[in-house]
N, C-alpha and C positions, 0 to 999 in steps of 0.2 A: 834713311838708308842704312840697312844692316851692314856692319863691318866685321870681317873675319880675317884670321891669319891665312886660312886655306879654305877654298871651296872645291869640292869634288863634284863634277858633272856626271851623273849616271848612277842609278841605284841598282845595278846588277851586282853579281858576286865580286867582281874585281874592284869596283868602286867602294863597296861596303867593307871588303877585306882591307883595302888601303886605309880607309878611315879608321878602322879598328886598330890597325898596326900603328898608325900615327898617334892616336890618342893614348895607346899603351906606352909608347915611347916618351910622349910629352903630354901628361895629363891636363896641364893648364892651357893647352892649345884651344883657340877658338876656331872651330871647324864646322862646316855645314856640308850636307849632301843635297844637291838639287836634282830632282827626278821629274821628267815631264809627265809620266803616267801617274795615276792615282794609287798605285801599289808598287811595291818593290819587286824586282826580278820579273818584270812583265814581258821581256822579250827573249834574248838568247838564253839567259840563265833559266828562265821558267819554261822554256820549250825544248831543252836538251833532253837526252835520253837517260840522264842520271847515272852515268858510269864514273866510277873512281878508276882512273887510268893508271897503269903501272909505270909507264915511261919506256916501254919496249920499242916503240916505233921511231923515236926521235934521234937525230944525229948526235952522237956523243959530243959533249962540249957545247951544244947549242943552248940558247935560252930555254927552249922547250924542254930539252932533256933535264937541265939543271933544276928548273923550276918545277917540273912535273914530279921529279923524284923527291925533292925537298918538300914540295907542297903536299905530296901524298902523305908523308909522315906527319906533317903539321895538321892536315885535315883530320886524320885519324885521332890524333891527340885532342884536337878541338871537339870532335864528336864525342869522344869518351868523357871529356871534361864537362861538356854542356848537354850531354844526353840527347844528342841528335842521332836518330836511328840510322844504321848502315849495316851492310852485310858484305863480307869478303867471300864471295861465292866462287871466284875464279872464272877463267875463260879459256877457250881453246881457239887457237888460230890454225886453220887447216888448209892444206893443199889438197885439192880435189882431183888433181891430175899430176902426172910425172913432170910436166912442163913447169909447174909452179914450185917444184921442190927447191931449185937454186935460190929463188927469192925468199922462200921460207927459211932456208939455212942462213941466208944473209941476215934475216930478221932475228934469228936466234943469236947469232954472233953479236949483233948490235945490242940486244938485250943484256948479254953478258958484259959487254963494254960499259953499259950503263949501270952495272952493279947488281943486276937482277939474278943473283946466283941460285935462286930457287926455281927458276924456269927449267923445263926439261923437254927434250925431244921425245915424242911418243909415236908408237907404231899405229897402224890401222886398228889392230886388235885392242890395243890399250885405249885408243880414242873411243872405240865403240863400247868399251866397258863403261865409259863415262857418259857417252851420248850414243845410245844404241841405234838411233835412226839417222845418224849422220853419214854422209858420203865423204870418205876421207882416204887419202893415200898415206899421208904423214902429217903430223901436227906438232904444235908447241903448247904445252900446258903452262898457263900463267896463273899461279895461285894468288898473286897479289891483287888482281882486279876485283873491284867491288861495285855495289850499287847503293844509291842514296837519292834523296830528294833535295836538290840544291835550293829550291825555294825555302825549305825548312832551314837550311844553312843560312840563307839570307835573312830570314825573319829573326833568327837568333843573333846574327851579326848586327842587325838594326837595333835590336834591344840592347846589346852591349855598347854600341856606339852612343846611343842616347843615355845609357847609364854612366858613361864616362864624360858626359857633358856635350857631346856632339848633337847637332840639330839636323833633322831630316825634313826637307820641304818637298812634298809630293804635289803633282799638278802644276809644276813650274817649268814650262818649256823655255829654254834659252833662245832668245831672239837676236841678241847682239852681244858682242864683247868689245869693250873699249879699253885700250891700253893707255895708262897714264905713265908718268915718269917713275912713280913709286907705288902705284896702286892699279888695280884692274876693276873695272865696272862690268858686272855681268847683268845684262838686262833680260828680264822675263816679263811676260804679260801681267804677272801679279806684282811686280816690283823689281827694284834694282838692288843688287848685292855688291858690296865693295870688299875687295880682298887684296892681300899682298901677292898671292900666287894661286893659280887654279890648276886642277888636275883633270884632264879630259879622259873620262872612262865611258864615253857615250856609245861604245859598241858599233851598231849599225850606222850611226851618224857621227862617229868619231872624226872622220875626214871633214865633214861639214862644220863641226865645231872648230876644228883646227883651221879651216878655211876662212873663218870669220876674222882671223888676224894674220894669216899667212897668204900672201898673194900667189905664190908659186907652190903648188902641191905636186910632189912626185909620186904620190900614192892615192889611189881611189878605192873606196870600199865597193865591191861588187857583191850583191846579195845572191846567195844560192839557197833555194828552198829544199829542205829535206822532208820527203813525204814518207809516212809510216802506215803500216797496218798492224793490227793486233790479232794474235791467234784466238780463235773462239775457245771458250773455257774447256770444252770437251777435247780440244786438240793440243792443249798445253803439255801433255805428256811427251810430245814429240821433241821438245827442247827443255833441258833441265838447267842449263847454265847459260853463259854468254858464248856465242859461237860467231867467229869472224873469219872471213876469207883472207887469203894472202892479198894485201893491197897492191894496187898499181903504183909502182915507185915514181911514175911521172905525173901522178894526179894527186892533189892534196886531200883526198877523201878515202875512207876506209872500205868502201863498197857496202852493198846490202848485207846485213848481218842480223843476228837474233840477240835480243837483250832481255834478260829477266828484269822486271821492275820492282822497286822496293815496296810499292803499294800493291803488288800482285799483277799477274799477267805477263805475257811474252810479247814484246814489241818486235816487229820485223821491218827492216829498212835501214837507213833511208836511201833513196836515190839522191841525186844532186842536180837540180835544174836551175837555170838562171831565172831569178824572180823578177817580175816586171814592176815590183814595188819593194822597197827596203823592208817593210814590215808586211809583206804579202804572204800570208799563211795559207791562201787558197789559190788554185791555179788561175782563177779569173780576177784576182786582185791586181789592179793596174794603176800605176801613177805615171802618166805620160812623161812628165818632166824628169822624174828619176830614171825611167826606162831609157830615155834618149840620152841622158847624161852618161849612163853606163855604156850604151852602145857607141857613143862618140869618143869614149876614152881610147886613145891609141893602143894602150897596152891590152885592153880587153878585146879589141878587134884582132890583135895578134893571137890572143888566147883562142878566140873563136876559130881562126884560120887553122891553128895547130890541132885543136881538139874537137873539130866539128863532128867527126864521126862519133866520138864518145858523147858529146853533147846531144846529138840527135837521138842516140840510144837512150839517154836519160829522159829526154822529153817523151819518147815513145813509151817508156815504162810509166811515165806520169799519166798518160792518157789510156794506157792499156793494162788493165789488171791481169790479164793472162800473161803479158810480158813480164810484169813484176813477179808474178807467181813462178815463172820459169827461172828467173834469176835466183829466187829463194830455193827452188828445187835443185840447184847445183850443190847446195849444202844439205838439204833435207828433201830427198826425192819424193817422199810420201805426201808432202803438203799439196793440197789442192786449192783451187781458186775459192771455193766455197768455205774454206777454213779461215779466210782472212776477212776482217772487218776494218773499215777505215779508222785511222787514229789521227790525233793532232799532229800537225806539221811544225817544223821549226825553220828558222832562216839563219844561215851562217853569214857573218860579216867577213868576207874574204878580201884581203887587201891585194891589189894588183898594181904593179909599177908600170911606168910608161913603156917599158920594153917588152911587155908580154909575160912578165914573171908573176906567177901566183905565189905570194910570199909564204914560205913554209915556216918561218920562225916568227916569234913575237917581235914587234917593232915598237920601240919606245923612243920618243924624241924629247929631249930636255932643253928647254929654253930658259931665259932669265926669269920670266914670269909665268911659265906654264910647263907642264909635262903632259905630253900627248901619248896615249896608248893607242896606236894606230893599227895594230894587228894582234888580236888576242883570241884566235879561234881555239878549238879543242887542242890541247887539254887545259884551257884556261880555268875552267871551273875547278878541276882537281888541283891546279897550280895556284889558285887564287890567293891563298894565304902567303905563299912564297913570293908571288908577284907583288902583293900588297906590301910585304916587308921590304922588297927591293925598291919600290917606289917611295915608301916612307923614308928610307935611308937617303934616297936621292933628294927628296923634297926638304928634309929637315937638316941635312948636312952640307948642302951646297948653296 
């Protein structure tokens, strides 16, 4: 039985960043990462759109705001130090009608409160100098925003973790966790690991891992699939930067938008549809047990009742390419259905409480023998080194 000071469950960017921060703080630590897949960054990290977020969207003082802004600077330093490619290409957030301007102005004020003093309000003419094909009434220019491949970040973090003496076990799915008085046994199909404390960074299955030792859970992960298209190469001239709409303040998603990719190409999307399987990257992926567990959760039933019109619209776009195209045409009217080719989807682990709240902020639960990261959606990748530092301090100093 292998014995460790700490075990981290989950080989995504948050788990790897946490391991690295812990080993930097305490080099003699005996630490392991357990990942159920046979590669790192296999799910949320490897399926996201690769945006380095500025922190403009998040409530001042929230964990999201603090960690995004700190994590942004830490990520750029990391990439510069370890030669991970990225580009600060900037983005536009645009109002396409007069009705959206009040929310745009609120977003601008929020950005200033979060310390983003280089953002600026731009007129229609100024926006069209940057993006000539864009429909816009008024916009915010956000020069901080960048693009990156977070899988590359994870591979470098994995290399650094192992260089500091950490161990990474791939293909080890956690089946059970047994709490002892002074130790924890983590059981996988390949063997049992013993540790003083573990850190749950399991993303889409973080509530399941927490539920192995907690009888009463007040939070459940509800999976939402985000589907994308790519612009055909001959149509990439229509979008030069990142272009986002004014988000719906009542819904924790940013709406369909355009994203330049670090590897080339322009991604369009995503929608946000309830996924019938936690790792369901295709519309016909179904796990009946997981689907009914989500539907039975009282909080999610309240979400469905509250947002059913929005949800039906998202599902309609999922099955209707013309509807998806119309949503994109609100930003770039020239785009046609034939300009879009299907791209890889992602699944977001959205935490939902019992009362129908879709958690907007990060949620971290600290117990005597465990730390559970139960809600770490976007901008968790941008924030990962800051989140990792927070968790490392929590784990090593309490």
